[in-house]
Backbone bond lengths (Angstrom), bond angles and torsions (degrees), N, CA, C in turn:
res aa  C-N    CA-C-N  psi(-1)  N-CA   C-N-CA  omega(-1)  CA-C   N-CA-C  phi
1 M - - - 1.446 - - 1.513 109.58 -
2 E 1.302 114.39 135.97 1.453 120.04 177.65 1.532 108.92 -101.23
3 I 1.312 116.01 136.88 1.464 121.34 177.75 1.523 107.34 -95.97
4 I 1.331 115.57 122.25 1.459 120.92 -177.72 1.528 108.44 -116.05
5 D 1.312 115.37 121.64 1.468 121.95 179.29 1.524 107.48 -110.87
6 K 1.333 115.11 65.09 1.462 123.50 -172.57 1.530 113.35 -53.46
7 Y 1.313 117.32 -38.94 1.461 121.25 -175.50 1.532 113.35 -102.34
8 G 1.320 117.66 2.26 1.457 121.74 175.70 1.521 115.61 77.32
9 Y 1.351 117.51 18.08 1.467 120.03 -179.05 1.531 111.81 -62.37
10 L 1.312 116.19 -49.38 1.464 119.94 -178.43 1.530 110.29 -68.06
11 E 1.310 116.60 -39.62 1.467 120.38 178.01 1.527 110.99 -60.14
12 S 1.329 117.18 -41.94 1.466 121.13 178.56 1.521 111.38 -64.86
13 A 1.330 116.42 -40.51 1.464 120.42 179.04 1.528 110.60 -63.86
14 L 1.319 116.94 -43.81 1.462 120.05 179.54 1.530 111.50 -69.02
15 E 1.328 117.52 -33.13 1.469 120.49 174.46 1.522 110.84 -62.79
16 Y 1.335 116.47 -40.45 1.460 120.92 178.35 1.528 110.06 -60.29
17 V 1.329 116.36 -44.98 1.462 121.13 178.86 1.524 109.68 -58.83
18 E 1.314 116.35 -47.43 1.463 120.75 -178.39 1.529 111.58 -64.90
19 R 1.313 116.95 -46.93 1.454 121.93 -173.77 1.525 112.97 -72.81
20 H 1.323 117.53 -40.43 1.462 120.13 -171.48 1.528 115.08 -101.79
21 I 1.323 117.39 -17.24 1.463 117.87 -176.44 1.521 111.68 -122.44
22 V 1.321 118.10 -56.73 1.460 120.86 -176.11 1.526 111.25 -61.80
23 S 1.317 116.95 -41.88 1.469 119.94 -176.96 1.529 112.12 -66.58
24 G 1.338 116.60 -26.23 1.455 120.47 178.57 1.517 114.01 80.79
25 R 1.321 117.71 0.64 1.466 120.96 178.79 1.521 109.69 -88.20
26 G 1.302 116.76 138.78 1.457 121.02 176.48 1.520 113.81 70.22
27 L 1.325 116.36 27.37 1.459 119.49 -178.13 1.524 112.16 -63.76
28 Q 1.318 116.46 -35.38 1.472 119.35 -179.03 1.528 110.16 -61.54
29 K 1.314 117.20 -46.34 1.462 122.00 179.88 1.540 110.53 -65.70
30 T 1.313 116.72 -43.16 1.469 121.03 179.62 1.520 110.74 -64.38
31 A 1.332 117.21 -41.38 1.471 121.31 179.08 1.524 110.49 -63.02
32 K 1.324 115.74 -41.73 1.461 119.88 179.69 1.525 110.67 -63.76
33 K 1.327 116.53 -43.26 1.456 121.54 178.62 1.527 111.59 -63.08
34 A 1.338 116.36 -39.05 1.464 121.91 -178.13 1.529 112.26 -82.85
35 R 1.338 115.62 -8.48 1.464 121.88 -179.34 1.534 112.49 59.82
36 I 1.335 114.35 45.05 1.461 120.41 173.90 1.522 107.52 -130.97
37 S 1.322 116.08 166.50 1.465 118.77 -178.95 1.528 109.78 -73.19
38 E 1.305 114.03 149.04 1.464 120.30 179.65 1.528 110.84 -63.36
39 D 1.333 117.12 -34.31 1.469 120.41 178.61 1.529 111.64 -62.70
40 L 1.342 117.10 -42.32 1.466 120.05 177.28 1.526 110.80 -61.71
41 L 1.307 116.20 -41.25 1.465 120.20 179.79 1.527 111.28 -68.48
42 K 1.330 117.09 -37.18 1.469 120.09 176.44 1.531 110.46 -62.55
43 N 1.334 116.72 -41.46 1.468 120.36 177.88 1.522 110.90 -62.93
44 L 1.336 116.66 -41.16 1.466 120.17 177.22 1.521 110.64 -63.64
45 S 1.323 116.00 -42.28 1.465 120.52 178.83 1.524 111.27 -59.54
46 L 1.323 116.02 -43.04 1.474 119.72 177.67 1.526 111.48 -65.07
47 A 1.330 116.84 -39.50 1.463 121.03 -179.63 1.526 111.69 -67.36
48 L 1.319 116.75 -23.32 1.465 121.01 -178.50 1.523 113.72 -96.94
49 R 1.327 117.65 2.95 1.469 119.38 177.23 1.523 108.22 -55.35
50 N 1.315 115.96 138.60 1.466 123.60 -178.57 1.529 112.25 63.64
51 F 1.343 116.66 27.67 1.459 121.72 175.64 1.524 108.44 -57.54
52 S 1.318 116.11 133.12 1.453 121.13 -176.62 1.522 110.72 -112.74
53 E 1.324 116.33 116.86 1.456 120.17 175.75 1.525 109.88 -62.42
54 K 1.309 116.71 -34.06 1.465 121.51 179.20 1.533 110.11 -61.35
55 Q 1.325 116.77 -44.78 1.459 121.30 177.81 1.524 110.16 -66.03
56 F 1.332 117.56 -40.84 1.457 121.81 177.72 1.527 110.00 -57.68
57 F 1.340 116.86 -49.09 1.461 120.40 -179.20 1.529 111.70 -63.88
58 A 1.325 117.48 -35.31 1.470 120.05 178.43 1.530 110.54 -64.03
59 V 1.328 117.61 -44.91 1.467 121.77 178.56 1.525 110.13 -64.99
60 F 1.320 116.86 -42.97 1.458 122.79 -179.76 1.536 110.78 -62.73
61 Q 1.318 116.53 -47.74 1.462 120.49 -179.45 1.529 111.20 -64.54
62 E 1.313 117.26 -40.19 1.464 121.32 178.64 1.532 110.81 -60.47
63 E 1.321 116.85 -42.86 1.465 120.98 -179.48 1.529 111.00 -66.78
64 I 1.310 117.55 -41.82 1.467 120.51 178.67 1.526 110.41 -64.20
65 E 1.315 117.11 -41.60 1.464 120.33 179.69 1.529 111.60 -65.45
66 K 1.331 117.25 -33.29 1.466 120.15 175.10 1.512 110.69 -63.60
67 R 1.330 116.10 -44.77 1.457 121.26 -176.44 1.525 113.12 -72.16
68 H 1.318 117.08 -30.50 1.463 120.45 -174.84 1.524 111.57 -129.53
69 S 1.298 116.54 43.44 1.461 120.30 -177.39 1.529 112.24 -67.74
70 S 1.330 116.79 -21.42 1.464 119.61 -178.40 1.530 112.31 -78.08
71 V 1.317 116.99 -13.42 1.454 120.48 -177.83 1.527 108.80 -96.60
72 S 1.328 115.97 98.21 1.461 118.47 -179.08 1.522 109.72 -89.50
73 G 1.290 116.15 147.23 1.453 121.71 -179.62 1.514 114.20 74.24
74 A 1.312 117.15 14.44 1.464 120.84 -178.18 1.518 110.65 -89.61
75 D 1.311 114.97 154.20 1.457 122.40 172.70 1.520 108.46 -114.92
76 V 1.302 115.27 154.52 1.463 121.18 177.06 1.524 106.74 -110.94
77 E 1.328 115.96 116.87 1.455 120.71 178.59 1.523 108.68 -106.50
78 I 1.320 116.23 123.55 1.464 121.45 177.75 1.529 107.17 -74.96
79 S 1.328 116.64 118.53 1.464 119.28 -178.06 1.533 112.49 -113.15
80 G 1.316 116.80 2.22 1.453 120.29 176.86 1.508 110.91 -176.21
81 A 1.314 116.70 146.60 1.467 121.27 178.14 1.520 108.91 -150.38
82 D 1.309 114.55 139.96 1.459 121.21 176.33 1.521 106.10 -136.44
83 I 1.306 116.16 143.59 1.460 119.39 -177.13 1.526 108.99 -134.39
84 S 1.330 115.13 141.11 1.460 120.37 176.32 1.527 108.64 -149.40
85 I 1.317 114.63 166.99 1.462 120.69 176.17 1.516 106.13 -111.80
86 E 1.319 115.93 123.52 1.459 122.52 -175.90 1.526 109.18 -124.11
87 T 1.329 115.54 171.67 1.464 120.48 174.60 1.521 109.16 -127.60
88 Q 1.314 114.16 150.56 1.460 121.74 177.74 1.524 107.13 -151.56
89 K 1.312 116.13 123.83 1.461 121.76 179.32 1.527 112.45 50.22
90 G 1.326 116.03 43.95 1.458 120.71 176.13 1.516 115.62 76.37
91 K 1.338 117.83 11.40 1.460 121.74 178.13 1.517 109.13 -122.29
92 A 1.314 116.29 137.93 1.461 120.75 175.49 1.527 108.57 -86.62
93 F 1.321 115.37 148.02 1.455 120.84 175.13 1.519 109.04 -149.77
94 I 1.307 115.05 162.69 1.460 121.39 177.06 1.519 106.93 -94.84
95 L 1.317 116.09 127.64 1.457 121.67 175.78 1.515 107.81 -107.04
96 M 1.310 115.14 118.28 1.449 121.08 179.17 1.527 107.27 -115.30
97 N 1.326 116.43 120.37 1.458 121.63 176.69 1.520 107.18 -101.92
98 L 1.326 116.29 120.45 1.457 120.81 -179.59 1.520 110.41 -116.67
99 V 1.313 115.45 141.37 1.462 122.13 171.58 1.526 105.25 -112.88
100 C 1.322 115.43 125.47 1.457 120.77 -176.24 1.525 110.10 -126.40
101 D 1.313 115.41 138.22 1.456 121.31 173.92 1.517 108.01 -100.84
102 I 1.323 116.37 130.24 1.451 121.46 173.70 1.526 105.56 -91.95
103 V 1.330 116.46 118.36 1.456 121.74 -171.88 1.526 109.98 -124.43
104 I 1.341 114.67 133.68 1.461 120.62 172.52 1.519 106.29 -119.23
105 G 1.330 115.55 117.50 1.466 119.58 -174.92 1.518 109.06 65.40
106 D 1.319 115.76 -118.59 1.464 120.30 178.02 1.512 112.22 -108.30
107 E 1.332 117.38 3.52 1.464 120.85 -176.27 1.520 112.02 -103.68
108 Q 1.331 114.85 133.97 1.465 121.54 176.14 1.527 108.11 -80.83
109 E 1.319 116.80 120.97 1.460 122.41 -178.56 1.519 112.77 -92.28
110 D 1.336 116.05 -34.75 1.458 120.34 -173.98 1.528 109.16 -160.36
111 V 1.310 115.92 157.94 1.464 122.25 172.81 1.523 106.02 -124.82
112 I 1.319 116.13 128.40 1.459 119.77 178.51 1.518 109.69 -123.38
113 K 1.310 114.28 147.76 1.458 121.22 175.27 1.513 106.96 -115.26
114 M 1.312 115.58 133.41 1.456 120.85 -177.60 1.517 109.64 -128.19
115 D 1.317 115.55 137.03 1.460 121.95 172.75 1.517 106.61 -105.97
116 I 1.306 115.79 122.27 1.463 121.17 -179.44 1.522 107.49 -114.81
117 K 1.329 115.52 121.69 1.461 121.25 177.60 1.526 107.70 -106.55
118 I 1.325 115.49 123.38 1.457 120.88 -179.48 1.526 107.44 -112.64
119 F 1.334 115.59 105.64 1.460 121.76 179.95 1.530 111.42 -91.71
120 S 1.328 116.20 -33.22 1.463 122.12 178.97 1.525 107.38 -159.51
121 K 1.320 115.78 177.02 1.467 118.32 -179.01 1.526 111.87 -62.98
122 N 1.329 117.48 -24.52 1.457 121.08 -179.43 1.520 113.88 -107.70
123 D 1.314 118.11 -1.48 1.455 121.55 -178.19 1.530 109.67 -121.62
124 I 1.327 115.17 89.82 1.455 123.13 -179.93 1.521 106.91 -119.85
125 Q 1.335 116.11 117.35 1.463 121.17 -177.80 1.519 109.82 -111.79
126 I 1.321 116.08 131.12 1.461 121.34 -178.61 1.511 109.02 -119.30
127 S 1.338 115.12 129.46 1.467 119.36 175.87 1.513 109.70 -133.33
Protein backbone atom coordinates (compact mmCIF):
# COMPACT_ATOMS: atom_id res chain seq x y z
CA MET A 1 0.00 0.00 0.00
CA GLU A 2 1.21 3.43 -0.89
CA ILE A 3 0.51 6.35 1.43
CA ILE A 4 -0.47 9.46 -0.51
CA ASP A 5 -0.53 12.83 1.23
CA LYS A 6 -1.94 14.74 -1.75
CA TYR A 7 -2.84 17.88 0.22
CA GLY A 8 0.09 17.84 2.66
CA TYR A 9 -1.99 17.27 5.82
CA LEU A 10 0.35 14.69 7.32
CA GLU A 11 3.42 16.63 6.21
CA SER A 12 2.10 19.75 7.97
CA ALA A 13 1.39 17.79 11.15
CA LEU A 14 4.89 16.32 11.19
CA GLU A 15 6.39 19.76 10.50
CA TYR A 16 4.53 21.08 13.55
CA VAL A 17 6.02 18.30 15.67
CA GLU A 18 9.51 19.08 14.40
CA ARG A 19 9.22 22.86 14.65
CA HIS A 20 7.40 23.22 17.96
CA ILE A 21 8.38 20.18 20.01
CA VAL A 22 11.42 18.27 18.76
CA SER A 23 13.50 21.40 18.17
CA GLY A 24 12.84 22.56 21.74
CA ARG A 25 12.45 26.20 20.68
CA GLY A 26 9.45 28.12 21.93
CA LEU A 27 8.40 25.42 24.37
CA GLN A 28 7.00 27.95 26.82
CA LYS A 29 4.62 29.39 24.21
CA THR A 30 3.66 25.92 22.93
CA ALA A 31 3.02 24.67 26.48
CA LYS A 32 0.81 27.65 27.20
CA LYS A 33 -1.16 27.09 24.00
CA ALA A 34 -1.55 23.37 24.79
CA ARG A 35 -2.45 24.16 28.41
CA ILE A 36 0.15 21.81 29.86
CA SER A 37 3.16 22.45 32.06
CA GLU A 38 6.39 23.45 30.39
CA ASP A 39 8.21 20.64 32.24
CA LEU A 40 5.92 18.01 30.69
CA LEU A 41 6.55 19.48 27.26
CA LYS A 42 10.32 19.57 27.86
CA ASN A 43 10.22 15.87 28.77
CA LEU A 44 8.28 15.13 25.58
CA SER A 45 10.78 17.15 23.58
CA LEU A 46 13.65 15.13 25.03
CA ALA A 47 11.82 11.86 24.34
CA LEU A 48 11.38 12.90 20.71
CA ARG A 49 15.02 13.78 20.05
CA ASN A 50 16.11 12.11 16.81
CA PHE A 51 12.46 11.47 15.88
CA SER A 52 12.43 9.73 12.52
CA GLU A 53 9.67 10.41 10.02
CA LYS A 54 10.85 7.30 8.19
CA GLN A 55 10.23 5.18 11.29
CA PHE A 56 6.86 6.90 11.83
CA PHE A 57 5.78 6.05 8.27
CA ALA A 58 6.94 2.44 8.68
CA VAL A 59 4.82 1.99 11.83
CA PHE A 60 1.88 3.78 10.20
CA GLN A 61 2.04 1.71 7.01
CA GLU A 62 2.36 -1.54 8.98
CA GLU A 63 -0.78 -0.72 10.98
CA ILE A 64 -2.79 0.17 7.88
CA GLU A 65 -1.72 -3.03 6.15
CA LYS A 66 -2.83 -5.04 9.20
CA ARG A 67 -6.25 -3.42 9.12
CA HIS A 68 -6.75 -3.68 5.37
CA SER A 69 -4.62 -6.61 4.30
CA SER A 70 -7.47 -8.00 2.19
CA VAL A 71 -7.44 -4.97 -0.09
CA SER A 72 -4.66 -5.55 -2.59
CA GLY A 73 -3.53 -2.79 -4.89
CA ALA A 74 -5.07 -0.13 -2.67
CA ASP A 75 -3.63 3.26 -1.85
CA VAL A 76 -4.10 5.21 1.34
CA GLU A 77 -4.92 8.87 0.79
CA ILE A 78 -4.67 11.18 3.79
CA SER A 79 -7.81 13.31 3.68
CA GLY A 80 -7.53 15.02 7.05
CA ALA A 81 -5.18 15.47 9.99
CA ASP A 82 -5.44 17.15 13.35
CA ILE A 83 -2.71 17.37 15.95
CA SER A 84 -2.73 18.25 19.63
CA ILE A 85 -0.61 17.81 22.73
CA GLU A 86 -2.33 15.83 25.47
CA THR A 87 -1.40 14.30 28.81
CA GLN A 88 -2.03 10.86 30.22
CA LYS A 89 -0.86 9.59 33.60
CA GLY A 90 1.51 12.53 34.04
CA LYS A 91 3.13 12.17 30.60
CA ALA A 92 2.68 14.46 27.62
CA PHE A 93 2.17 12.98 24.18
CA ILE A 94 1.26 14.10 20.70
CA LEU A 95 -2.19 13.03 19.56
CA MET A 96 -2.56 12.93 15.82
CA ASN A 97 -6.01 12.20 14.40
CA LEU A 98 -5.87 11.08 10.78
CA VAL A 99 -8.67 10.45 8.31
CA CYS A 100 -7.60 8.16 5.50
CA ASP A 101 -9.38 7.04 2.36
CA ILE A 102 -8.64 3.56 1.09
CA VAL A 103 -8.71 3.90 -2.69
CA ILE A 104 -8.47 1.33 -5.47
CA GLY A 105 -8.02 2.96 -8.85
CA ASP A 106 -10.38 5.91 -8.76
CA GLU A 107 -12.90 4.39 -6.35
CA GLN A 108 -12.98 5.00 -2.61
CA GLU A 109 -13.38 1.63 -0.87
CA ASP A 110 -13.30 2.69 2.77
CA VAL A 111 -12.66 5.61 5.12
CA ILE A 112 -10.73 4.99 8.31
CA LYS A 113 -9.98 7.21 11.25
CA MET A 114 -6.83 6.61 13.22
CA ASP A 115 -5.62 8.04 16.50
CA ILE A 116 -1.85 8.05 16.75
CA LYS A 117 -0.26 8.71 20.13
CA ILE A 118 3.42 9.62 20.02
CA PHE A 119 5.02 9.36 23.46
CA SER A 120 8.63 9.14 22.27
CA LYS A 121 10.60 8.39 19.13
CA ASN A 122 10.24 4.67 19.89
CA ASP A 123 6.77 4.65 21.44
CA ILE A 124 4.13 5.27 18.78
CA GLN A 125 0.69 3.80 19.48
CA ILE A 126 -2.00 3.58 16.81
CA SER A 127 -5.64 2.86 17.49
